[in-house]
N, C-alpha and C positions, 0 to 999 in steps of 0.2 A: 504494500500500500504506500509506504513512504517513498519507495523508488518511483512508483507511478506519479506521485505528486511532484517529485523533483523533476521528472521528465516533462511534466505538463506546465511547470512554473513559467518557463519562458513564453509559452503560448498565452498564458493568462496575462502576463505583463504586456505582451504585444497587442492582444485583442481587447484587453480590458476584462474586468470581472463584473458580471451582473449578478443580481440577487437570484435570478432564475438559474444561472449556471452554478453558483456557489452552493446553494442549498443541497443538491444531491451529493456533492463532494463532502460536505460537512456531515451529512447524515450517514454516508458510507463510512467515513473515517470513525465516527463515534460508534457505529454499529460494529465495525471491525475491532475497535479497541475493547469494547465490552465483551464481545464473543471471545476474543483472544484471551482476555483476562480470566474469564470463566473457564475456558479450556485449560489454561495453565493451572488454575486452582483445582480443577477436577483431576488432572494428571498428578498433581502433588498429593492429593487425597488418596488416589489409587496406589501410588508408589509407597505411601506411608502405611496404609491400612489393609490393602488387599494385594492380590497377585495380578499379574498382567494377562492371565488366562482369558478372561472375558474380552479384554481389549484386543488380544491377538486374533480372536475369532471375528471381531468387528473389522479389524484391518484386512483380514483375509476376505471377508464378505465384500467390503468396499472395493478392494483390489480386483476381485473377480468381476464384480458389477461394472467397474470402469473398463476392464478389458472387453467385456461383452458389448457394452455400449459403443466402444471405439470400433470394434469389428463390424457391428451392425450399421454404423453410420458412415 
């Protein structure tokens, strides 16, 4: 997210920033920050209190799903 913002900064300064343009970027950044924070907290909880067995099945499921979607599209 930060990299995309850095890459878009010159365009913002060149074209100007309007309220319509800025709101989606702000909402996206705030949402990404909140979800990222919650994901880190969840991972810390799992690492401290549980095993990664359930998480490994989740990763395998997501990986297989991503491969199937990629092959079908």
